[in-house]
C-alpha positions in Angstrom: 26.1 -4.8 -3.5 27.6 -1.8 -5.2 31.3 -1.0 -4.6 32.8 2.4 -4.0 33.8 2.9 -7.7 30.2 2.2 -8.9 28.7 4.6 -6.4 31.1 7.3 -7.4 30.3 6.8 -11.1 26.5 6.8 -10.4 26.8 10.1 -8.4 28.9 11.6 -11.2 26.4 10.6 -13.9 23.5 12.1 -11.8 25.5 15.3 -11.3 26.2 15.5 -15.0 22.6 14.8 -16.0 20.8 17.1 -13.6 23.4 19.7 -12.7 24.3 21.2 -9.4 21.3 23.5 -9.2 18.7 20.8 -9.7 20.2 18.2 -7.3 18.6 19.6 -4.1 15.2 19.7 -5.8 15.7 16.1 -7.0 16.7 14.9 -3.5 13.7 16.6 -1.9 11.4 15.1 -4.5 12.9 11.6 -3.9 12.6 12.0 -0.2 8.9 13.1 -0.4 8.2 10.2 -2.8 9.8 7.7 -0.4 7.9 9.1 2.5 4.5 8.9 0.7 5.3 5.4 -0.4 6.1 4.3 3.2 2.9 6.0 4.5 0.9 4.1 1.8 2.5 0.8 2.8 1.9 1.4 6.5 -1.7 2.3 5.8 -2.2 -0.8 3.7 -0.6 -3.0 6.4 -2.8 -1.4 9.0 -6.0 -2.0 7.0 -4.9 -5.6 6.3 -4.3 -6.1 10.1 -7.6 -4.6 11.0 -9.4 -6.9 8.5 -7.6 -9.9 10.0 -8.5 -8.8 13.5 -12.2 -8.5 12.5 -12.1 -12.0 11.0 -10.7 -13.4 14.2 -13.4 -11.7 16.2 -16.2 -13.1 14.0 -14.9 -16.0 12.0 -18.3 -16.8 10.5 -18.5 -13.4 8.8 -17.3 -13.3 5.2 -16.8 -10.4 2.8 -19.2 -10.1 -0.2 -16.2 -10.7 -2.6 -15.7 -14.2 -1.0 -19.3 -15.3 -1.6 -20.9 -16.8 -4.6 -23.9 -15.0 -6.2 -26.3 -17.5 -4.6 -24.7 -17.1 -1.2 -24.7 -13.3 -1.5 -28.4 -13.3 -2.5 -29.3 -15.6 0.5 -27.3 -13.3 2.9 -29.1 -10.2 1.5 -32.5 -11.9 2.0 -31.5 -13.0 5.5 -30.6 -9.4 6.5 -33.7 -8.0 4.9 -35.8 -10.5 6.9 -34.1 -9.6 10.1 -34.8 -5.9 9.6 -38.5 -6.4 9.1 
């Protein structure tokens, strides 16, 4: 954990590097980036949860990426036969 002295030194270094006029823009940009990252993480978590829920509803279903080439070909033939 950072102590008070370290935080003051970091703030001072940022102030010297970016200047007083650019700090509000930098803070806004950091806030927007953090918000976008959080939204992306929430969306990925929701998609993962939805996928897990779908697997629980139909445990026999598997995604194409989980199947071997032979299993995938057999599944495609089975679906084509059921459509005819």
